[in-house]
C-alpha positions as CSV (number, residue, x, y, z in Angstrom):
1,M,-5.5,26.0,17.4
2,A,-8.0,23.3,16.7
3,R,-11.5,23.7,18.2
4,R,-12.2,21.1,20.9
5,T,-15.4,19.1,21.1
6,R,-17.3,18.8,24.4
7,M,-17.5,15.2,25.7
8,N,-20.9,13.6,25.8
9,V,-22.5,10.1,25.7
10,E,-22.5,9.9,21.9
11,L,-18.9,10.9,21.7
12,A,-17.9,8.3,24.4
13,A,-19.7,5.6,22.4
14,L,-17.9,6.6,19.3
15,I,-14.5,6.6,21.1
16,K,-15.2,3.0,22.3
17,K,-16.2,1.9,18.8
18,L,-13.1,3.4,17.2
19,A,-10.9,1.8,19.9
20,T,-12.3,-1.7,19.3
21,T,-12.8,-1.6,15.5
22,T,-9.6,0.2,14.3
23,D,-5.9,0.2,15.0
24,L,-5.9,3.9,16.0
25,F,-3.9,5.0,19.0
26,Q,-5.7,7.1,21.7
27,H,-4.0,10.3,20.5
28,E,-5.2,9.6,16.9
29,I,-8.8,9.0,18.1
30,A,-8.6,12.2,20.1
31,A,-7.3,14.2,17.0
32,R,-10.0,12.8,14.7
33,L,-12.8,13.7,17.2
34,G,-11.4,17.0,18.4
35,V,-11.1,15.9,22.1
36,N,-8.2,15.8,24.5
37,Q,-6.3,12.4,24.6
38,G,-6.8,12.4,28.4
39,R,-10.6,12.2,27.9
40,V,-10.2,9.3,25.5
41,S,-8.1,7.5,28.1
42,E,-10.7,8.2,30.8
43,V,-13.5,6.8,28.6
44,L,-11.5,3.7,27.7
45,S,-10.4,3.0,31.2
46,G,-13.9,3.3,32.6
47,K,-13.3,6.4,34.7
48,R,-15.9,8.2,32.6
49,Y,-19.0,6.9,30.8
50,A,-18.3,3.3,32.0
51,D,-21.9,2.3,31.4
52,V,-21.9,3.5,27.8
53,Q,-21.8,0.8,25.1
54,P,-19.8,1.3,21.9
55,A,-21.6,2.9,19.0
56,P,-23.2,0.5,16.5
């Protein structure tokens, strides 16, 4: 089983960047970054890390 990455501010910023600059689906972003798709959804919906800006 793949090792999962712990969610943090930098990862949330990267998720937001990938969501806005690529055509990747949430599950694809999750797989690339080693996080659960549910965490990606929470970041993009603003339930978590709402105040974090996308990575440059």
